[in-house]
N, C-alpha and C positions, 0 to 999 in steps of 0.2 A: 578466421579466428572466431574463437569465443563470444559473446552477447550475452549476458546478465540480465534483463529486464524488469525483474522487479527486485526491486533494496530498497528498504530503511533504511531512515536515520535519526539523528538522536535529536530531530527538529521531530519528529512524530516518537514514535514507542520503539525504536531503534537507540543501539546502547553507543554507539558512536558515531563523533560530529562527521559530518558529510567532509572533511576532506580526508580521514584517515580508512573511511570506505573506498573512495578515489586512488587513496595507493594501495588497500590493501588488496583493489582490485589491477590494479598496475600487477603486484606483484606476484599472483594470482596468476597471472598472466591474458588475462579479459582485454580485447580489445575495444570494448564498448560495454558498461553498464548503464540503465535508468535508475533516476531518486525514486522512488514514489510514495513515499510519504503519506500518510493517513490527514488527506483535508486541512495539506497547507504542500506551498512551495516555497518556504523559509530556504530550507536547504538546500534549491537547487543553486543560485548564484554562488556559493561557497566552492560547491561540487564544480560546475564548469570550472572556474579560476583553477581548482586544484587540477578538472584536464586537461585545461589549457597548456598549465607549465609543462603537463607527465609524460601529453600529447597522447590522451586517449577521450575517446568520446563519452561524453556524458548525454545521453538523451534527459529533456525536462516531462518529466513526471507525475503523474499523485494518484491516488487511491481511494475510490467516494464509496462507500458503505450504501446497501442499498437497500431496497425491500416489495418485495413481488410473491402474490398468493398466501401472504404470508412466511414468505422462503427469503435471507438474508442474502444477499449476491454483491458480489464484489464487484467494480468497476475501474479497468485502472484508465487514465487517460495519458495519451503521448502528443511529444511535438506542439504544444498546444500555447499561445500569444505568454507568456508568462504576467503578462502589463495588461491584458484582456481587463475590461472595466468587469463583467459582470461572471466572469471568474474572479476575481481579485473580490466582491461582493460577497457572493455566495461561504468564499471561503471566510469569508472577518465572521458572518453568518456559522457557518458551522466553528471559530474559534469560541467564538459566545456562546455556541450549546456544551458544546464540552467540558468549560469552567460549569455552565448551572448541572451539569451533569454531575461533575468531582465535589461540589459540597455537597449536595443533594446525600453522595453514596460516603462522603466525611462524617454528615450529619446522623447517617443511619448507624454505622460504624459506633458512632459515639455514642451513639443511647443501648448499646447493645456493650454499656461499659468498656470496649479499646479505643485508648490516649492519643485516637492518629489527628492531627492538627494539618488546615489547609496548607500553613505556609510550607510546614515537611513535602507539600505533594507538590506546589508549586515551585519550591526550590530543587526540587530533583528533575523536573520537568523541565527550567530554566525559561529558553526562548522557546522551546518548541512546542507542540501541541497538545496540551495533557490528557487523560484517558486514565482507565483500567488497569493498564502495568504500573505506571507510576503509582499509583494508591495501592498495590502489592506488595511493590517493591520497598514501601513507604513502612507497610505491615512484617515484615521480615527485617527490617534494621531494629523496630523495637519488640520484636521479639510476639508479637502476637498468633504466628506463624513463622512455619519455619522456611520454606521455599512461597517461589510466584508463585506454580500450579496449586499448592494448598492456598492460598490466599481466595484466588478463586473458585477453587472447588466449595468452599466454606463459607465463603462471605460475599465476594465478589463476581462473581461467575453466573448465564442467566440466572435468575428464577431460584439464587439461592440471598439470604436476608439484607444482602445490604445493596443487589445488582439496582440498577436505576437504567430504563429502558433507554437507550439514545435512538437523537434526531436521524429520521433518513428522509433520502431521496427517492423513490422512482421510479427505476435502471432509465427512462424514459427520461426523466427529468436528466440525469443527469448525462446520457448519451446526449442529448440536444445540446448540452452547457458544454460542453466541451467540442461538440459539432461548432456552436457559436465564437468561440474562441480560436478555431482554425487546429482542431485536435485531431486524435482520432481514438475510437473507443471501443473497448476490446476487455471481453467475461475474465477475468481471473478465477486460475484453479475451478473447475467447473466439472472436472469428478471429487472433489470436496461437497460444495453444494448440491447435488445429484438430483438437480432441477432442469435435465436433460430437456422436457415438454416445455420448459419457458423460452430455449433459444432461436425454433424459428419467430418468436415473437419479439424478440427483439432484435431480431437481425431486420425484420421489420419494421421498427424504431429506431435501426440506422447501425445496429454493432456491425462491427470490420473486422475485430480479429477474435479471439477465442488463447487463451495461455493454456496450449495441447503438452509443453512440457513443461514435467510440476514432477517436487522432491518429490510427493507423494502420490502421484498417480501410476499404476500401472501401467506394464507396457502398453494390456488389452484398451482400457481409456484408451493410452497415447494414439492405438489403432485407432479407435472411436470417430476421437476428434481431428484425429489428421482424416478421415472421411466424410466427418461432417466440417470439415471445411472444404472440404473441394466443393462440397454438394450446396453451403450457402456463397460459394467464394468469400472467404476468412485466411485474413491472414493468420499462420501459427506462429501463437510465438510463445517464449517459454522465458522460464526464470525464481533464483531460487525459493526468495520472498524471505532475506535475509534481513535481520535484524540482528545481527552482533552476536560475538564470538561465538560468547558466551550464552546464548539465546539455546535454552531449551528440545526445543523445532526446527529455530528458523536459524541453524547455528558456523551453516557455511557457503556462503560466500561463493560463484557459480558451482552451488551442486547443481543446475538446470540453466543450458544454455541457447540460444541460435547462433547461428552462422551472420556473418556481416549483412546476406544479403537479404533480412529479412527486417532490418532497416532502412533498407531501399525500400522495400514495400510500405513500410510504413510512414516513410516520406513523400513517397509515391502518394497517396493516404490524405497525406497533409498536402500537398501540393505542394513543396518544395523537392526542387529539384538536383539539389548537393548532394552527392554522396553518404556514406560515413562516417567524416571526419567531425572531429569537436567541432560543438555549434557552437 
């Protein structure tokens, strides 16, 4: 049965609440999905509850943005302890730095004469982790741009006039944090970052998997990363990077999937001996 191990909700920059995401996964015929919101686990409890009602497996996950040698690398974490003190402390710090970043972006936009209000951005983010997508959507709402893509291209994309860099861990720090919380660390969409020379270094730091199956990966990339997984004894995972049905790039839940056996492998690495049933 197909499993999508890279899914976002409104707890971070997705557009759908966790319950709806799980319901959509059930209707799409998925047997499991991992909730991997950016820098937050707030979407996991409601997703777990929805999964129990529908008998669909929901895997606790998270996605960290890290930086190594000037390259941004995303680390996916799976099956960690949701109440681990060190993890919760780091996530609280991320929430504070995300808010500080958005405040600075709003200030820059206002200096440019764009009448965006911080309250609008925070209202749109709700209880979720606030970020650039929320700023972009407000810019669309007030008519400053026509699309979210235009907002990034003109104002808040990297090196644009209102861009503010975000705080990032080093990959080793993210991997160690996940291990301390009992989780498994996987490098997300390596074909996008094109920093394959860093993979052996990440393996030395404790990386346990590669996201091999991903919508933007060509077949040649898939074969190459499968080979790397065999060479370094890594789990080959996969997922859609779903952000909501209306998302311009990541709008197809289940676009890339893996079989149930991958969940078994992740659970073995995390020291959990149960099978791919609802957690």
